[in-house]
N, C-alpha and C positions, 0 to 999 in steps of 0.2 A: 504494500500500500504506500502511496505517495501523497503528499500534500503540496499544493501549488498556490503560492501567494504572489508570485512575480508576474502579475497579470490578473485575469479573472480568477476568482477563488474557485478551486477545483479539488476534488478528491479522486485520485487515480487508483482504480482497483480492477483487477482482472483484465488489464490491458486497455481500459477505456476510462475517459474522464467523466466525472459526474459532478454537475453543479449543485450547490445547495438548493433545496426546494423552497425558494422564497427569500425575501430580504432578511427576515428575522433569523432564519437558520444560518444565512451567510454571516450575519453579525456574530451569532453565537460561536460558530466555528472559527471565525477570525480572531475573536478575543481569546478563545482557548488556545489557538496556535500561537498567539502573541506571548502567551505565558505557558508554553508547552512544558509538560512534566512538572508543573507547579499547580498547587490548588488555587482556584480562582473563587473568591467568596461569592455567595449568592447575590448580595447587594450590588457587587460590581457588575455581574451579568445582567441583572434586571435593570440596572441603571443604563447599561449599554443598549439594551433592547427597547426600553420604554422611557428613558430619560429619568429625570429626578422626581417625576410625579409618583407619589406613593400610592399603592393600590394593594390591598391584602391578597388580591387574586394573582399578583405577579409571580409569586413563588410557585403556585400551581401551574400557571401557564409556562413557566420556565421548565418544569418537569416534563410537560408535554413536548416542548421543543427539544429537550435533551433526548427524550425517547425517540423522536423522529430522527435526530442526528445519529443516534446509535444505529438506526437502520441503514444509514448511508455508509457507515464504516464497515470494512470487511470483518473486523473483530470488535463487536459492540462493547466487550469488556474493557477496551482501551479507555473508554470514557467512564470514569468512576466517580463516586461521591464519598466524601469524608467529612469530618467535623469542620475542616477549614474551607470546604467548597468542592467544586467540580474540578477534576484533573484529567487532562487528555494526555495519554502516554504516546509520545512520538519517538520512534527509534532513530538512532544515528543514520543520517543519510536520507531520511524520508521527507524532510522539509526542504523545498528547493532553495529557500533563502539561506539556509545553513550550508547547503552544498555550494552555493554561489560564494558565500563568504569564505569557506574553506579553500576553494579553488583560487580565490583572489589572494589570500594570504600565501598560498603555495607559489603563486606567480611572483609576488613581491619578494619572496625570499631568494629567488634566483634571478631577479631583474638585472642586477649589475653583472653577474657572471654569465648568464645565458639568456640573452634577449629573445632568441628564437623560441626557446622553451616558454618564456613569458608570454609571447604572442600566442602560441598554441594553447596554453592553459586558459588564457583570458578569453580567447575566441570561444572556447567551449563553455566557460562560465557565463559569458554574455548571451550565449545561445539559449540559456535557461529562461530568459526573459520573454514574456508574451504580451507585454503592455505595462501600464502603470500598476504599481502594487495595489491589490484589493480593488481592482477597477470597478467592480460591481457592488462594493460595500463601502458606504460613506458613513462613518461613525467617528466622533472625536477621539474615542479611546484608541483607535488604530491609526490616527493621523500621524502621530509622532513616529511610529514604527515605519509607516509607509514613506515618510519623508526621509528617515535615515537610510532606508533601502535605496531610495532614489538617489540620494547623495552618494552612497557607496558605489552605485552603478556609474555615476558621473566620474568619480575618481578612478574607477576601473577602466573606463574609456580613455581617460587621460594617460593612465599607465600603459595601456595597450599601444596607443599611438607613440608614446615615448619609446617603447621597445621596438616598434616597427621602424622608427627613425634610426634607432641604433642598428637595425638590420639593413639599413640602406634603402628602405622602401619609401623614398622621398616622394617622387611623382605619383606613385600608386595610391597614396592615402590623401592626396590633396582634395579630391572630391568629397570623401567621407568627412574630412575635417571641416571643409567649407559648410557642409550641412549641419554638423554639430555646432559650429559657431553661430549659425543662424538660429538653432533651437535653444542654445544656452548663451545668449549674447553677453552676459556679465561675468563669465568664467575666464579670467585672464590667462590661465594656463592653456586653455584651448586656443586662444588667440596666438599665444607664443608658439605652440606646436605648429599651427598653420603657417605662421611666418617662417619658422625654421624649415618646414617641408618645402615651401616655395623657394626659399633662399638656396637650399641645398640642391634643388632641382634646376638651378640656374635662372630662376625667375625673380631677380632682385627687385625690379620695379613693382611686381605684384606683391612681393613680401612687404615692401615699404607702404604700399597702398593698404595692405591688410592691417598694418599698424595704425594708419590714419583712421581706418574704419573702427578699429578697437577703441581708439581714443575718443572718437566722436560718440560711440555707443556708451562708454562708461560715463562720460560727462553728461549725456542726456538722461541716462537711466538712473545713475547713482549720484550725479553731481560731483564726481571726483575724477582726477587725472589717472592715467595708468600708473601702476606701482613701479618701484625702482628696477625690478627684474626685467619687466617689459621695456622700460625706457632704456636700460643698459643693452638689451638685445637689439633694440632699434639703433642705438649709437654704433654698435659693432657692425651692423649691416651697412650703415652709412659709410663707415670707414673701410668696408670691404674685408673685414677680418674673417678668419676661419672660426667656426663655432665649435670649439673644443671643450672638454670638461673642465670644471673649476678645480684649482689646486686646493689641497687641504693642509691644515697646520697640525703640529703635535699637541698633545694635552699638557695641562699645567697642574694647578692646585686642586684641593678637594674641599670646597665650602659645604657647610651644613646649616642652612638658614631657616629651615621650617620652624614656624611658631609651635607652641605646645599643642599637643593633640587635643581635640575637642572632648570635653566631658559631657556626659548626658546625650550623646549622639544617638538618634533613633531612626530606624528605617533606611530608606534610600538604597536598598539592595540592588534594584534594577539599574540605578544610575551608577553605582559603584562597579557593577558588573560591566556596564557599557564602557566605562573608562578602562577597566581591565582589558576589554577586548581590543581597545585601540593600541595597546602596547605592542601588538604583533605587526603593526604597520611599519614600513621602512623605506618608502620612496623619497620622502622629504622629512624635514623636522615636523613632527606631528603636533598640531595645535588643536586643542579642544577648548571651545568657547562655552563656558557655563553661564547661561543667561537666565534671568528670572527677576521677579518683582522684588521690591524692598522687603527684607525680613524673611525671605523664603528659605534661607540657609545655604547660600552659594559658597560663602567662605568656609562654613563648617564642612560641607561636602568636599571641597578641594583639599582642605587641610587633612581631613580624616583619610581620604584616599592617598594623599601624598605620603603620609606616615605608613600606610599599609604597604606601599610599594617602594619605599626608599631604598631598601636593600638591592633593588634591581637597577639602581643608578649609582654605581660605585664611585663615579667621578664627581659626585656632589649634587646638592640641591640648593637652588637659589630661590629666594622669596622676596617680594616687595609688595607693600600695601600702597597702591597708587592713589588712594584717597579720592576717588573720582566723585563720590557723592556725599562726602562728609562735610562738616561745617568749615573745615579748613580748605586752603587752596589745594588743588590736585598736585600730585608729584609730577614734575615735568619729566619727559623721557631722558633729557640730559642728566638730571639728578639720579634717576633710577639706574642709568647706565654707569654713572660714576660709582655708585654703590656696588654694582655687579663687578666692575673692573677691579675695584679695591679687593673684593672678595676673591678674585682670581689672581691676587698677589701683584697687581700693577700699582706701583706707588703713585702718589699725587702728581709728581712732576711729569710722569709718563702718560697721564691721562689726557687725551686730546681735548681741545676746547670746542671744536665743531661737532655738532650732533651726528652728522654723517660719518665723520671719522671715528667717533666713539662707537657708533653702531658697527662699523667695519672692524674695528679692533676687537669688539666683543665677539663677533662672529668668528674671527680668527682664533681667539683663545678657546672657544668651546667646540671648534670643529673636531670631529672624530671622538669627542668625549661623550660618555654615556651620562647625560645630565638631565635632571628634572628642574623645570623653571615654572614657578607659580607667580602669575601676575594677577594680584587680587584687587578687586574693586576698581576696575578700569572705567574711565568715563567715555573715551572715544577710541576709535580704531587708530587714529593718529598717535595716541598715547602709547598704544601697544606695539605697533608695527616696528619701530626702531629696536624694540627689545627682543625681536624674534631671531633665533639662531638660523643658520643656513645648513646645518648638518643633520642628516637623517638619524644620527645617534641621539638627538635631544628630543625631549617631550615637553610641551608647553601646555599648562592649564591657565586660562585667563577667565576671570569671573567679572561680570558686569551686569548692571541693569539694562544696558544697551544690548541689542542683539548682535552687535559687531558683525553686521552683514558684509562689510568690506573684507574682513578676514576670510569669510566663507567664499566670497567671490574671487579674491585674488590669491590668497594663500591656500585655498582648499581646506580651510579649518572645518573641523567637525563640531557642529553646534549642538549642545545639549541644553535644551530648554527645561529648566527646573521648575516643575509645577509645585503647587502647595502639597503638603504632606497628605497621603491617603488618610482616611478617617481613622482606621485602626492604629496607624503609627502615631497620629496626633494624640489619640487617647493614651497611648503608651507614654508619650512625652509628658502629657499632663499628669499622669499617675506618678511619674518620677518626680515631678515638681511639687505635687500636692499630696502624695502618698495616699493614705486611707480615706481622705475626703472624697476622692473620685469614686471609690468603691461604695461609699456611703450614699452618694447621689449620682448614680450612673446616667440617668436621663438628663439631669442638669449638666453633667460633664460633657455629654455628647452635644448638647445644645451650645455649650460654651465653645467647644471645638469649632463648630460651624460658624458661630458669630465672630470668632477670631480668624476666620478665613483659612483655618488650618495652617496659618503662618507660624513657624516656630518663634519668631520675634514677638508677634502679638500674643501668643500663648504664654511666653515667659513673662511678658509685661502684665498680662491678666493674672497669672499665678502670683506674681509679686504683690499685686493689688489685693488679691484674695487673702494671701498670707498676712497682709498688714491689717486685715479686718477679721480676726479669728472668731468673733462672736456671730458673724453673719454666715449663712449657708450659701452653697453654690447657687442654689435656685434663685435666691434673692439677687445675687449679682447678675445672673443671666437675665432676669427680668429687667434690670436697669439697662443692661447692654443691648437688649432687644429694641429699645427705643433708638432708632438709627441716628437721629440727630444728636443723641448724647454719646454715641459709641466712641467717637474720637476723643471727646473730653475725658471719658472714663479711662481710656487707655493711655493718657498722658501721665508719665511718671515724673513727679516733681523733682527738680534738681538734676535730672539726667537727660539733657536734650538729645543725646546720641542714641538713646533707646526709646524715646517717645515715638509712637507711631505717627503722630501728626508731624513731628520733626523729620522723621525719616521720609515721609511723603513730600514734605516741603522742600527738602534738599533737592529732590528730583524736580519739583515744580519750578524752583527758582532758577534752574539751569535752562528753562525753556525760553525761546524767543517770544515776542509779544503775540504773534499770530497763533502759535501753538498753545501758549498759555490761555488765550481766550477760548480756543477750541476746547481745551481740557475743562475749563470752567463751565462752558455752555453744555457740554456733554453731561454734566451733572444735572441739568434740567430735563434731560430725556427720561421719561418715566419708564421706558422699557429696559430690558436687560442687554440688548445688543442693537447694533445699527449698521447700516451700510454707508458708503461715502456720499450717496445722494442725500440721505436724510441729514447727515452731518453738515453737508453744504447748506441745506435749507435752514438748519438750526443756527448756523453761524452767519448766513447771508453772504457766503463767499463762493467764488467760482470753483469748478471741479479741480483744476490744477492746484490752486492754493489749498483747497481742502485736503487733497490727497497728500500734499507735502506736509501739512500740519499733522495729519493722522499718522504719517510715517515717522515723524519726529516723536510723537507720543508713543508709538509702538516700540521704537528703538529705546525709548526711555522706560519701557515697561509700565507706563501709566495707562495704557490700554493694551489688550491682547487682541491679536488677529487670528481668527480661526481659519481652518483649511479652506472654507468657502468664501473667504475674503471679508467676513463681517468683523465688527469691532465690538469689544465688550470689556468691562472692568468689574472688579469685585465690588461688593456693596461698600466696603470701607473706603475704597478709592472714590466711588461715586458719591458717598456722603461727604468726603473731603472736597470733591469738585463742587458739589452743590453749596457747601459752606463758603467756598471761595467766591462763587457766583453771587451769593447773597451779600457778601461783604465788599465785593469789587465792582459788580455791574449794577446799574440803577434798575429800579423796578420797571421802568419803561423799556429798557433794553432786554430785560428778562422776558417781559410779556411779548415783545416783538419777536423774540427768538421762538417762543412757544407757539405763537400764531403762525409763523412761517413753517414750523414743523407740522402743525395740524393741517394747514393748506396743502403742504406737500403730500401727506399721506392720503388725504381725501381725493386729491386730483389723481394721484398715481393709482389708487385703488379703483377709481372709476375707469381709468384708461385700461387697466387690466381686465375689468369686467366687460368692457367694450369688445375685447377679443374673445373672452370665454363665453359670454352670453350675448352675442351680437344682436339678435332679434328678440330679446326677451320682451314679453308682453307688458311687464311692469317697468315703466320709464324710470330711469335712475335720476336722482336729483342733479342739477347742474353743479359741476365741481368748480371750486375756486381756482383761479389762475395761479400757477406755481410762481414762486419768486426766483427760481433758478432752473437749472436743468433737472429733468426727471427721466427715468428709464423709458425707452421706447420699446414696446412689445411687438415683435414681428411674428411671433408664433404663439399658439395656445400654450405650449409647454413653458415658454418663457414667462408668460403672464401668470400661469398657475404657480410656478416655482417662486415668483416674487410674493404672491399672496401667502404661500406656505411660510416663507421666511419671515414675513412681516405681520402675520396674523396676530400674534401676541402684542406687538407694538401698536397695531391699529386699534385694538381694544383698549389698551392702556392710554394712548394719546387722546383718543376721542373721549374717554372717560374723564380726562382732565380738561376737556374743551367746552363743557357745558351741554345742556340738553339738546340744542339744535344739532351739534356735531354727532351726538349719539344717534339721533334719528337719521341723520344723513348717512352714517355708516351702515346702520341696519338696513336701510332701503337700497344701499349700494351692493353689499356683499352677501345678502341673504342666500342667493342661489349658490354661491361658492361654498358657504358653510354647509348648506344642505347636500350639495353634490358630493363634497368631500367627506361627509359623515362627521363633521366637527360639531356634534350636538351639544356638548358642554358649553363651548364658546357661543353657539347660536342661542342657547337658552339664556345665558348671561346677557348677551347683547340685546336680544329682542325684549327681554324683561325690562332692562334699563330703558329701552326705547319707549315701551308702554308708559313707564313712569315719567319719562321726559315729555311725552306728548300730553299727558295729563297736566303736568306742570305748566305747559304752554297753552293748555286748553285747545288743542288741535285735534278735533275728532277724526279727521281723515288720516292724519299721521298715526293716531292710536289704532285705527282700524288696520292699516298696513302692518303695523308692528304686531298686532294680535294675530293677523293672518299668518305671518312668518312664525310667530311663537306657536300657534296651533299646529303648524306642520311639524315643528321640532318636537312638540309634546307627543304627537302621534308616532313619530319615529322611535321615541323612547318608550313607547308602550303606555303612555298616559292618555288614553283615548278620551276619557270623560273630560279632562281638562282641555284637550284639543278641541272637542266639540263646543265647549263653552266659549273658547276664544274665537273659533271660526264663526259660530252663530252670531256673536256680538259684532264681529267684523262685517258679516253679511248684512245685518240690519243697518249698520252705519253706511255701507256702500250703497244700499238701496236709498237711504236718505240723501246721499250726495250725488246719486245718479251715475256712479262709476260702473258702467256695464261690464267692462273687461275684468275688473276686480271681482264683481259679482260672480262671473263665470268661473274664474280661477278659484274662488272660495268655495263655490258649490262643488267643483271637481275635487278639491281636497276633502270636503265633507263626505263625498261619495267614497273616497279611498278609506276614510276612517270607518264609516259604517260597514264597508266591505270587510275590513279586518275583524270587526266585531261580529261578523256573521249575519248581519242584517242586510242581505244581498238585495232584496227588493227595494228597501229604503235607499240603498246606494244607487240602484238602477234609476230611481226617480230623480235623484240629485244629478246624476250624469246627463240624463235626458234634458233637464232644465238648463244645465250648463251648456250643453251642445246648442240649444236653441238660442243662447245669448252670444254665440261666437260666429264670426264671419271670416273665412280664410282670406278674403281680400283685405280686411282691416288688420288682422293679426293671425297670420298663418301659424305662428308658433303656439299661440294659445289654443287655436282650433285643433292643432295636432296633438297637443298635450292632453286635451280633454278626451279625444278619441282613443288615445293609448290607454289612459286610465280606465275609460269605459270598457275597453276590450278585455282588460284583466278581470273585471267583474263579470263580464259575460262568460268568460271561461269558467269561472267559479260556479256560475249558474248552469254550466253544461251546454252552452250555446256557442260552440266553436265557429260555426259558419258566420254567425252575426259578428263575432269578434274579428274574424278574418276580413270582413268587409270594412270595418273601421281601420284595421291595421293597414290594409292596402292603400286607403286614402292617406293615412298618416305617413306611411313609408314614401309615397309619391311626393308628398309635400317636403319631406326631409331631403329627398334626392334633388328636387327642383331648386331648393334654397341652399343646398350644400352645407347643411348643418349636421355635423357628425355627432354633436353632443346629444341632441334629442333623437337622432337616428339610432343611437345605441339603445334607447328605450324601445323603439319600434322593432328593431331586429331581435331583441331579447324576447319581446312578447310573441313575435312570430315563431321563435324557437319553442316557446312554451305551447303555443297553439299546435304546432306540428307534433310535439311530444304527446299532447292530449289526444290527438287522433291517430297516433301510432306511426307517423311518418318519421322514424328515427333518424334516417340519413339527412333529411331536410332539417330536422331539429339540430343535429350535430353541426351542420354547415352554418346555420344561422347563429348558433351559440358561439362557435369559434369566431365568426365575424363580430358578434356583439362583444366578446371578450377583448378582442383587439381594440375595438372602439372605446370600450370602458377604460382600459388601461391607458390609452392615449389621452383620454379626457380626465383621468384620475377620478372616475365615477365609481367609487368603491362598492356601493350597494349593488350596482349593476354587474360589477366584476364578480362579486360573490355569487350573484344569481346565475350568471353564465357558467361559472364553475360548477354550480349545483346541477344545472341542466346537462352539461357535458358528463358529469359523473353518472347521472341517471342513464344516459345513452350507453356509456361504457358498461354499466351494470347489466343492461338489457342485452348487450352483445356478449356477455359472459366474461368480460375483462374486469374481474374483481379488484385486481391490484390498482389499475388506473382509476376505477370508480372510487376506491377508498382514498387514493391520493387527492383527487379533485374535491371530494366531499370534505376531507379533513382541512384542505386549504381554504375551502369556502367557509367552513365553520369557524376557523381561526380568524379569517378576515371579518366575518359577520360579527363575531364577538368583539373584535377590536373596534369596529364602527359603533356598535351599540344599538343598531336598528333591530328592534325586537321581532318585527315581522320576518326579516331576512334570517335572523338567528333561528327562529322556530322552523322555518322552511328547510334550512340547511341541516339542522339537527335531525329533523324527521327523515330527510334524505340519507343522512349518515346512518341512522338507525336501520333503514331499509337495506342499505348496502351491507352492513354487518349481518343482518338477518339472512340475506341471500347467500352469504358465504357460510352459514351455519354457526356464526359467532353469536349465540343467543344472549350471553351475558352482556357483551358489548352493545348489542342491538337494544336491549332493554335499558341500558345506561343512556344511549343516545335518545331514544324515545322519551325516557324519563326526564332528561334535561329539557327536551322540547315541551313536555307537558308542564314542567315547572314555569318556564318562561311564558308560555301561552296562557297559563292560568293567571299569573300575576298581571300580564298585559291585557287580558281579556280578548285574546285572538281566538274566537270560537272555532273558526274553520280549521286552523292549525291544531287546536286542541283536539278536535275530532279526529284529524289524521293521526295524531300521536296515539290516541286511544285505539284506533283501528290497527296501527302497527303493533302495539303492545298485545292486543288480542291475537293477532296472527302469530306472534312469537310464542305466546302461551299455548296456542293450539298446536304448533309444531312440537312443543315439548310434552304434549299429551295432557296439559293442564286445562281441561275444557271448561270447568266451572269459572276459572279466572278469565279465560278467553271470552266466555259469554258475558261476563260482567262488563268488560271493556266494550264489547260490541254493542251491548244494549245502550251504553252511554252515547256511542256514536250514532245509533239509530235515532235517538231522540233529536239529535241535531239535524241529521239528514232529512228526517221526516218533516221537520218544520220547513225546510227549504224546498222539498219536493224535487231533489236532485237525483240523477241516475245512481249515485253511490248508495242510496237508501235501499234499492232493490238488491244490490250486491251484498250488503250487510244482512238483509233479511234472509237471503239464500244461505249465507254462512251460518246464521243462527239455526236455520232449519236443518242443515246437514249436521251441525253439531248436536242438535237434540235427538235426531233419529239414528245417527251412526257414530255415537261417541266412542265406542270401543274400537271400531275399525279405523276411525279417524285418528286415534291416538297412535296407530302404528304406521300411518302413512308419512312419507317424507316429501312434502310438496314445497315448492318454492314460495315463500311469503311475498305478498305484494304490498306496495306502499299506498294502495287505494287512491291512485291519482295524486300522490304526493307531489308529482311534478307540476301540477297545476298551481298557478299562483294563488 
């Protein structure tokens, strides 16, 4: 068995690749592989799968996904569970990323002596790549690993072409290097390799032009000139020199400058192991840039690791605190080099005055020496670069709040972004600081850990504050700390500005230029947890270029974090600090103007996105305010949907701060997106607030619209009585205001609700009234929607031909108007109609088409329904394995959405699939779950189907009394409706009564009693 992460996530078994079955299974497998052979706690896995939202059902859902993942593995026992969590056992050589790293190290070991061997090994290693790491799995927990793998691949490519140059393959690699330079324009080493290949191939003019291109690119992208190595290469080419290897100097003294090892160090096993892994590199002086926010423990990590490995650097260890973010002036590179040179036995008179000369002398003295160099608390790349050795025998660790992107780009540094402590490690640290007080109040301790952002510095400050108040409990302190506006005040420690959180943050803030500082303050006014550069530009009232530059400054200062998808966020403590600064620095008018610009931006862009997603919606959206700057332009449905997904939480938060009119505006703008996507919690919250806002403004029409949307949401969640109340109120209001289109839409929704309740004739009357109010010439979309909903009810009534007539009209309208969103509904209903009349092949074709449309439109309820129909067809064809896979996927998706009607339909179908395979216990479990949901939600039709399925299973098991009990319940329902299923149930009851003994011995295939009907 093999695991592949260097591209799409795959498991290779029996000679073929198998993809994870769905996004969640891919995330689960990816996280387990990221920590292969280590236990992964349950909360880590549930957090990766479903985010930070707590749900008591997550652990049970995780078990289900683990069970399915075991089915993918050739050896299910590889995935085991213990006290510390789930552990995936991966054998040596099974993970392609490990094989790649091993081959890479093998190549680098022979790079100097055998370049041809290096080329052969690296070509094989790079052949393992099939695309971006985890291409199909986007989850923050895997982003760092993916980034490290991508960086390692880039370094491997550079090493490969360096070796090919050493083999004399100059002209042969020019084309490949040219393409790589285009793909990675800020990697200086690639530019240098291309220049060298061109120069050695006799193309001096082209080599010089390549330098000019590199210089222009670096200036434009990073705002910096080429580094000294590239400039030196350029000068040698201008002089026509031969490009031979550099000379190296002999070793000298043995300094030992590391500070005392850290006491009370906790966790960071993965980061320490990552630094350990870098020791095997050997192409150049290895530089590891440890970056992270204030107080996260960068110095502690660097010093702890340096002490662990000091014996591997027999020629000495150099250390300097560059004081980049302290209250004092930063240490200049000249002074840092002077200290290093003195440590290397160079006396004062021999130390050069010029910075470049000092740097050159330093490189000479450490050449060929096995030395560790720790550059702590650096402020800028310029402060670090002169202190870097040129020898592959040296290892450098630089720590900074800045990301030191220039080192990564030019020197090929390995960046290690140090995140906050994991929750378990943070609790261990707090226990060391407060001993038994943590065990006495574990819940308060856990809350304190989160309020302190899991920052070691903040935890130590908080612990000191708690120790100074021995009479107070942890819980009391946490209550104080939970008031965000007081958090920074409470964490200030009198008399020690270097350990006060506010002071630590302020040291970073004071280094900012005026534009970046203003951006940081205004970001504190953003009520959401993250933002993109467009929203930041609206908030600040600046142009896109100025905004991106300011955000980049904040990112490099670790005052904001940038996620893999390009969004920006800060922890609550930093946001509170930024808001505090805005309050004290910017006037009330300036703050209000910034918030208004942000609100207008979100309302305008949300409307633009909905114009793409629901182009011809029958409910006109309110006119959006003109934006104050640039906004995203949505050229595709997917782009618009992804923006709404990313900004959904922000839209709700920002409009909630904008007053009642903005809440109503947003509700009327995005109601269809929330409904289509199955975001019912958000829809419930937004539309409820819109009802209250409309009442506050005494706007009856707005209240009716909000109640209509809220009624739809209530029905999706199985609260049909409340749904009817809201929809009937809205209907009466629309009749008073004369809104005929909204009357038809509301009647259609009422028909859907009554249909779910099993009141099919009442539903039929509502649909007929709605249809009479619509005109395809005035609103083809509304006319189409009513016909589709009407057809589903007709299928439940056992009238497939009438349903077909409505669907034919609806489908033609969809085709004529090129709207695939509503076409998805029509195609899915056609699939159900064909299933109802036994045309399974037609049902399969339409369900496959519907599934593709649903996934393209992110229409999750329709996606689950199409999967269900496909599963039924597979079951009828005798393919139980495919039927089970489709129904399990449909059930999982339906539960994730929370649409009770879809949940009960898929659970009933899943029960029937188990029953057809003779898995009676699993069948009863599936039907039982459907019964519970349908009972709570009042879905009488699905309730009847569940009872019918349970009766069939009991009959198969020879339990005829129990079977009759359930069939009689079904008959009561079907008899009221006078539907064809009633005759079938009566026949079963008759056979059961007259032939109980013989029936108990028969093995007949249970049916789902038209469960496939909507």
